[in-house]
BAVEX-517505 format. One record per residue (C-alpha): residue number from 1; x, y, z. Coordinates in steps of 0.02 Angstrom, whole numbers, always signed. Example, Ala and Ser with C-alpha at 12.3 -4.5 7.8 and 13.67 -1.06 7.14 Angstrom:
% residues 2
- 1, +615, -225, +390
- 2, +684, -53, +357
***
This chain:
% residues 510
- 1, -1686, -44, +548
- 2, -1701, -139, +385
- 3, -1573, -275, +342
- 4, -1418, -215, +253
- 5, -1417, -332, +103
- 6, -1536, -431, -3
- 7, -1493, -575, -117
- 8, -1481, -521, -297
- 9, -1480, -665, -420
- 10, -1393, -638, -585
- 11, -1296, -742, -710
- 12, -1110, -723, -698
- 13, -990, -756, -839
- 14, -817, -817, -791
- 15, -676, -706, -845
- 16, -538, -795, -937
- 17, -365, -744, -984
- 18, -352, -674, -1162
- 19, -194, -773, -1190
- 20, -200, -948, -1257
- 21, -150, -1084, -1136
- 22, +14, -1174, -1162
- 23, +57, -1054, -1301
- 24, +235, -1084, -1359
- 25, +343, -1023, -1500
- 26, +423, -1162, -1598
- 27, +585, -1163, -1696
- 28, +743, -1064, -1678
- 29, +790, -895, -1743
- 30, +912, -857, -1883
- 31, +1091, -906, -1852
- 32, +1215, -763, -1829
- 33, +1401, -762, -1831
- 34, +1484, -769, -1662
- 35, +1630, -662, -1718
- 36, +1645, -474, -1707
- 37, +1526, -378, -1818
- 38, +1597, -250, -1939
- 39, +1577, -71, -1884
- 40, +1603, +95, -1970
- 41, +1777, +169, -1948
- 42, +1790, +312, -1826
- 43, +1850, +483, -1877
- 44, +1997, +571, -1797
- 45, +1881, +683, -1697
- 46, +1782, +535, -1630
- 47, +1941, +442, -1584
- 48, +2008, +595, -1493
- 49, +1842, +614, -1402
- 50, +1845, +432, -1348
- 51, +2024, +446, -1287
- 52, +1980, +604, -1190
- 53, +1829, +519, -1109
- 54, +1935, +367, -1064
- 55, +2069, +477, -988
- 56, +1938, +571, -887
- 57, +1864, +406, -824
- 58, +2037, +343, -774
- 59, +2071, +505, -682
- 60, +1907, +491, -586
- 61, +1947, +309, -544
- 62, +2117, +361, -478
- 63, +2040, +496, -371
- 64, +1914, +375, -299
- 65, +2050, +249, -261
- 66, +2153, +381, -172
- 67, +2011, +432, -58
- 68, +2031, +362, +117
- 69, +1890, +251, +175
- 70, +1950, +187, +343
- 71, +1864, +276, +488
- 72, +1928, +162, +627
- 73, +2045, +236, +754
- 74, +2222, +161, +740
- 75, +2280, +49, +881
- 76, +2392, +126, +1011
- 77, +2336, +306, +985
- 78, +2278, +319, +1165
- 79, +2459, +297, +1222
- 80, +2516, +449, +1122
- 81, +2386, +582, +1159
- 82, +2345, +693, +1306
- 83, +2166, +631, +1333
- 84, +2164, +441, +1313
- 85, +1976, +432, +1355
- 86, +1932, +523, +1194
- 87, +1981, +369, +1093
- 88, +1853, +263, +1188
- 89, +1721, +398, +1166
- 90, +1754, +397, +979
- 91, +1735, +208, +972
- 92, +1572, +220, +1069
- 93, +1507, +350, +947
- 94, +1554, +238, +801
- 95, +1456, +95, +880
- 96, +1304, +207, +906
- 97, +1316, +264, +726
- 98, +1321, +84, +666
- 99, +1165, +41, +768
- 100, +1073, +196, +705
- 101, +1117, +159, +524
- 102, +1057, -20, +540
- 103, +896, +33, +627
- 104, +860, +171, +502
- 105, +889, +57, +354
- 106, +777, -79, +427
- 107, +638, +46, +465
- 108, +645, +119, +290
- 109, +633, -55, +215
- 110, +483, -95, +327
- 111, +397, +68, +279
- 112, +431, +40, +94
- 113, +363, -136, +104
- 114, +207, -76, +196
- 115, +174, +64, +72
- 116, +198, -47, -80
- 117, +82, -184, -20
- 118, -67, -193, -138
- 119, -186, -260, -4
- 120, -155, -112, +110
- 121, -341, -75, +134
- 122, -450, -39, +284
- 123, -634, -77, +308
- 124, -743, +74, +344
- 125, -929, +96, +369
- 126, -1024, +196, +240
- 127, -1191, +251, +314
- 128, -1328, +279, +186
- 129, -1488, +376, +221
- 130, -1638, +356, +104
- 131, -1788, +470, +121
- 132, -1920, +550, +11
- 133, -2031, +704, +10
- 134, -2194, +729, -84
- 135, -2273, +873, -178
- 136, -2451, +911, -236
- 137, -2526, +757, -159
- 138, -2714, +750, -131
- 139, -2698, +767, +56
- 140, -2583, +920, +42
- 141, -2711, +1061, +45
- 142, -2838, +1120, -84
- 143, -2782, +1073, -257
- 144, -2945, +1119, -352
- 145, -2982, +1279, -448
- 146, -3162, +1318, -398
- 147, -3175, +1484, -492
- 148, -3137, +1402, -659
- 149, -3259, +1259, -623
- 150, -3112, +1140, -657
- 151, -3120, +996, -535
- 152, -2951, +920, -587
- 153, -2789, +954, -490
- 154, -2687, +1101, -552
- 155, -2523, +1006, -526
- 156, -2482, +822, -546
- 157, -2433, +732, -385
- 158, -2247, +693, -371
- 159, -2115, +635, -249
- 160, -1930, +669, -229
- 161, -1808, +533, -167
- 162, -1642, +577, -88
- 163, -1499, +452, -66
- 164, -1358, +517, +43
- 165, -1201, +433, +108
- 166, -1069, +477, +237
- 167, -910, +385, +282
- 168, -900, +357, +470
- 169, -756, +323, +586
- 170, -763, +163, +686
- 171, -767, +264, +847
- 172, -919, +361, +786
- 173, -1033, +209, +775
- 174, -1138, +190, +931
- 175, -1301, +102, +961
- 176, -1390, +264, +1005
- 177, -1329, +343, +845
- 178, -1379, +192, +742
- 179, -1559, +176, +805
- 180, -1598, +355, +859
- 181, -1744, +435, +765
- 182, -1692, +569, +643
- 183, -1780, +738, +663
- 184, -1852, +829, +513
- 185, -1900, +767, +343
- 186, -1729, +786, +262
- 187, -1576, +679, +289
- 188, -1463, +831, +301
- 189, -1551, +881, +463
- 190, -1511, +713, +542
- 191, -1331, +724, +483
- 192, -1311, +896, +558
- 193, -1387, +834, +721
- 194, -1268, +687, +726
- 195, -1117, +800, +693
- 196, -1179, +920, +828
- 197, -1178, +782, +958
- 198, -999, +733, +916
- 199, -850, +819, +992
- 200, -731, +932, +896
- 201, -603, +798, +861
- 202, -729, +680, +784
- 203, -805, +820, +680
- 204, -634, +863, +610
- 205, -602, +681, +570
- 206, -773, +663, +486
- 207, -744, +820, +385
- 208, -574, +759, +327
- 209, -647, +591, +277
- 210, -791, +676, +186
- 211, -670, +775, +82
- 212, -563, +626, +39
- 213, -697, +492, +18
- 214, -868, +553, -33
- 215, -1019, +445, -70
- 216, -988, +432, -257
- 217, -806, +385, -231
- 218, -850, +204, -189
- 219, -968, +165, -335
- 220, -954, +169, -523
- 221, -1140, +146, -559
- 222, -1299, +179, -460
- 223, -1466, +117, -525
- 224, -1643, +123, -455
- 225, -1764, -14, -508
- 226, -1950, +17, -484
- 227, -2081, -115, -444
- 228, -2158, -154, -614
- 229, -2319, -217, -538
- 230, -2363, -41, -480
- 231, -2364, +31, -657
- 232, -2518, +8, -763
- 233, -2430, +19, -931
- 234, -2263, -54, -874
- 235, -2166, +92, -949
- 236, -2081, +154, -791
- 237, -1917, +250, -804
- 238, -1766, +172, -721
- 239, -1647, +292, -636
- 240, -1465, +262, -681
- 241, -1303, +356, -643
- 242, -1135, +307, -714
- 243, -972, +385, -663
- 244, -895, +467, -816
- 245, -717, +426, -860
- 246, -604, +564, -799
- 247, -424, +591, -849
- 248, -288, +722, -846
- 249, -356, +799, -1006
- 250, -528, +825, -931
- 251, -466, +906, -771
- 252, -289, +971, -788
- 253, -294, +1052, -618
- 254, -336, +887, -533
- 255, -502, +952, -461
- 256, -647, +830, -453
- 257, -800, +859, -561
- 258, -968, +885, -473
- 259, -1037, +745, -582
- 260, -913, +621, -508
- 261, -893, +685, -330
- 262, -1050, +706, -226
- 263, -1130, +651, -62
- 264, -1312, +639, -113
- 265, -1413, +584, -263
- 266, -1589, +656, -288
- 267, -1718, +611, -419
- 268, -1900, +662, -445
- 269, -2045, +561, -517
- 270, -2232, +581, -532
- 271, -2344, +470, -428
- 272, -2476, +466, -292
- 273, -2456, +286, -230
- 274, -2330, +199, -120
- 275, -2196, +117, -227
- 276, -2061, -11, -190
- 277, -1891, +21, -265
- 278, -1722, -64, -258
- 279, -1563, +41, -258
- 280, -1416, -53, -335
- 281, -1240, +6, -295
- 282, -1101, -61, -406
- 283, -934, -53, -317
- 284, -780, +33, -385
- 285, -622, -41, -310
- 286, -441, -34, -361
- 287, -380, -168, -377
- 288, -547, -247, -421
- 289, -616, -377, -303
- 290, -705, -532, -367
- 291, -824, -662, -300
- 292, -734, -829, -290
- 293, -815, -990, -347
- 294, -862, -1115, -210
- 295, -720, -1231, -266
- 296, -586, -1096, -249
- 297, -664, -1021, -93
- 298, -651, -1190, -5
- 299, -464, -1196, -41
- 300, -414, -1017, +0
- 301, -544, -991, +137
- 302, -604, -827, +62
- 303, -765, -784, -28
- 304, -706, -616, -99
- 305, -530, -568, -150
- 306, -428, -482, -283
- 307, -345, -589, -414
- 308, -173, -564, -335
- 309, -237, -611, -163
- 310, -318, -769, -231
- 311, -158, -822, -321
- 312, -53, -793, -165
- 313, -177, -888, -56
- 314, -174, -1035, -177
- 315, +16, -1035, -173
- 316, +15, -1031, +17
- 317, -103, -1181, +18
- 318, +18, -1279, -93
- 319, +167, -1237, +17
- 320, +76, -1271, +181
- 321, +26, -1447, +131
- 322, +192, -1485, +46
- 323, +115, -1523, -123
- 324, +261, -1457, -224
- 325, +358, -1597, -309
- 326, +535, -1629, -248
- 327, +619, -1651, -415
- 328, +521, -1532, -528
- 329, +483, -1378, -423
- 330, +370, -1307, -559
- 331, +242, -1445, -530
- 332, +130, -1483, -382
- 333, +20, -1629, -337
- 334, -167, -1599, -329
- 335, -269, -1660, -182
- 336, -458, -1679, -190
- 337, -489, -1493, -166
- 338, -359, -1437, -292
- 339, -426, -1556, -423
- 340, -587, -1456, -424
- 341, -490, -1295, -448
- 342, -364, -1356, -578
- 343, -479, -1480, -666
- 344, -335, -1553, -768
- 345, -285, -1713, -683
- 346, -175, -1748, -534
- 347, -32, -1627, -574
- 348, -36, -1438, -583
- 349, +92, -1311, -641
- 350, +145, -1165, -534
- 351, +171, -1044, -681
- 352, -13, -1070, -724
- 353, -83, -1024, -553
- 354, -147, -860, -623
- 355, -246, -951, -758
- 356, -314, -1075, -631
- 357, -379, -932, -525
- 358, -448, -828, -670
- 359, -577, -959, -720
- 360, -647, -957, -542
- 361, -674, -769, -529
- 362, -847, -692, -540
- 363, -900, -511, -542
- 364, -962, -452, -374
- 365, -1150, -427, -370
- 366, -1211, -251, -332
- 367, -1264, -197, -159
- 368, -1454, -198, -162
- 369, -1547, -82, -43
- 370, -1738, -101, -42
- 371, -1842, +53, -1
- 372, -2027, +98, -3
- 373, -2075, +270, -67
- 374, -2212, +330, +51
- 375, -2333, +464, -10
- 376, -2469, +443, +123
- 377, -2507, +577, +250
- 378, -2481, +464, +401
- 379, -2297, +433, +360
- 380, -2257, +614, +324
- 381, -2324, +675, +490
- 382, -2161, +609, +565
- 383, -2052, +546, +422
- 384, -1907, +432, +466
- 385, -1765, +394, +343
- 386, -1711, +217, +306
- 387, -1530, +190, +357
- 388, -1408, +61, +290
- 389, -1229, +27, +342
- 390, -1117, -36, +202
- 391, -939, -96, +224
- 392, -817, -16, +102
- 393, -629, -24, +79
- 394, -523, +133, +91
- 395, -337, +163, +79
- 396, -243, +159, +242
- 397, -222, +342, +297
- 398, -54, +295, +371
- 399, +5, +256, +194
- 400, -14, +437, +141
- 401, +83, +494, +293
- 402, +224, +370, +263
- 403, +241, +406, +77
- 404, +333, +573, +104
- 405, +458, +483, +215
- 406, +511, +374, +69
- 407, +503, +502, -72
- 408, +575, +646, +28
- 409, +695, +754, -72
- 410, +782, +810, +87
- 411, +836, +630, +119
- 412, +949, +629, -35
- 413, +1023, +796, +17
- 414, +1053, +729, +192
- 415, +1141, +576, +120
- 416, +1257, +690, +21
- 417, +1297, +789, +178
- 418, +1330, +629, +276
- 419, +1443, +565, +135
- 420, +1542, +728, +138
- 421, +1561, +715, +327
- 422, +1619, +534, +310
- 423, +1753, +589, +187
- 424, +1812, +723, +307
- 425, +1814, +597, +449
- 426, +1915, +473, +344
- 427, +2041, +609, +304
- 428, +2057, +652, +488
- 429, +2085, +469, +531
- 430, +2216, +460, +394
- 431, +2305, +611, +467
- 432, +2297, +532, +639
- 433, +2374, +371, +569
- 434, +2514, +470, +488
- 435, +2544, +566, +648
- 436, +2545, +403, +745
- 437, +2674, +330, +625
- 438, +2783, +486, +643
- 439, +2766, +478, +832
- 440, +2817, +296, +835
- 441, +2964, +331, +718
- 442, +3035, +472, +823
- 443, +3001, +381, +986
- 444, +3098, +228, +930
- 445, +3237, +341, +863
- 446, +3252, +432, +1028
- 447, +3259, +271, +1131
- 448, +3405, +188, +1035
- 449, +3465, +291, +886
- 450, +3605, +174, +828
- 451, +3503, +13, +825
- 452, +3353, +102, +750
- 453, +3454, +178, +607
- 454, +3540, +11, +572
- 455, +3377, -84, +568
- 456, +3292, +50, +468
- 457, +3429, +56, +334
- 458, +3426, -134, +322
- 459, +3240, -133, +298
- 460, +3247, +4, +168
- 461, +3385, -87, +73
- 462, +3284, -248, +69
- 463, +3129, -158, +9
- 464, +3229, -68, -126
- 465, +3303, -232, -189
- 466, +3131, -311, -199
- 467, +3061, -162, -291
- 468, +3205, -155, -415
- 469, +3202, -344, -441
- 470, +3379, -368, -377
- 471, +3336, -489, -236
- 472, +3374, -676, -257
- 473, +3249, -799, -184
- 474, +3198, -672, -52
- 475, +3367, -677, +38
- 476, +3407, -494, +7
- 477, +3577, -538, -74
- 478, +3644, -426, -212
- 479, +3632, -518, -376
- 480, +3769, -443, -483
- 481, +3878, -595, -504
- 482, +3955, -672, -661
- 483, +3802, -777, -697
- 484, +3705, -621, -743
- 485, +3843, -566, -864
- 486, +3845, -733, -956
- 487, +3738, -751, -1113
- 488, +3683, -897, -1218
- 489, +3555, -1036, -1207
- 490, +3612, -1091, -1035
- 491, +3612, -919, -953
- 492, +3481, -848, -837
- 493, +3423, -730, -975
- 494, +3357, -877, -1075
- 495, +3240, -934, -937
- 496, +3051, -902, -952
- 497, +3054, -790, -797
- 498, +3181, -672, -873
- 499, +3090, -668, -1040
- 500, +2925, -625, -952
- 501, +3009, -489, -848
- 502, +3084, -408, -1004
- 503, +2914, -412, -1091
- 504, +2833, -328, -942
- 505, +2966, -191, -937
- 506, +2947, -158, -1124
- 507, +2757, -153, -1115
- 508, +2756, -36, -964
- 509, +2694, +139, -1007
- 510, +2824, +268, -967
***
């Protein structure tokens, strides 16, 4: 098996932020008056509409305030009912409900956090088969027309190259499968043989993955470079495929175009000699991954990362080594490694971490796969495809299964049903509390009617005096003496308390 990668040297241009650094807006805006701004007078209809809306809002607020919310069983109910154990069972159910609510909320938050993570990617193996067939070669039968006395071939020799890729499960990769010879001259035969040796569960999994992630899904451009030394005139044709930009206007139904969704790429060229080619695969990843500079890679301990991952890793490095300044939290001290990344002295600024990282990002080089196109008879007696294994990133399949749990329309309906049941439960608890109060009232009345009525009347009289404002210093005494009939500057009516009470009574809406 040939090695998977080959070094591909190319000049990289650092990508910089389009915004100017330390860009600030100077000066202050126009001064405006702090007082109320003039507004157009409202018509009678608009004023009536506003008053109606305000009255409706007040009515809704009153209704909400009148709704009972307490769902706890009143104390002492077990002494007044036939089955005292039911009160304990209700309390146990309330405790179970509290635990379930807490667990459900925590799980939903965990699922939401897991789904929304941008780095929620898995590494998969993309197996690539490269093979070629030949046509009208010299060794393929009689190519001369003897009757016409024309001793030149009727057809020009050619070859056809096929590049095919399949996404494999980790469980499907075995050493026998990796190094086993592939029967037939076509890659499809070897793929069918490999699928035939797998069990039904693995075939179903491979089929599902093939539908979701085909070969062209992972690359935006595929090019084939020919060995220039093999061409006499140096005018070889380079094979290039670019994924066209697709959008909702191009495919309203959401179906993938055959030009952008395929498992194999085939091209045909004329030739009768063995030729070396290099297949370059340019990755398509979302979010895009970059090659980090050696200075940044030494700090974050990663050679490839997205821009967000690099910024977070740089922030974790600053926090781990305690480089953030104590007084000004926006600044951090640069050690020897950070000085190479920041390049602006001994102090860095946390709001500029994104700009520090951007100047150390490089475009990832393409995956280069060398291959030799064989047209000789010896190779095609038992042709063997060249196989490469390429690591690609795919979305976590668990994310698609968890997404409906968060955006489930039935969950909102269920919450409405639970809220309605909670209201009914609160009303039942309110009725139980009222029944408990009635039971206590009549029980105390039956035990000692005279003392109960005396105490009850005294309590009602005191409450009535407090409500009517006729109590003096909380003693419950009737305040209808001569001092309340006297007027003038020295009377009780001239005190601030009396004046405030009169203003409140006059301002009260009847």
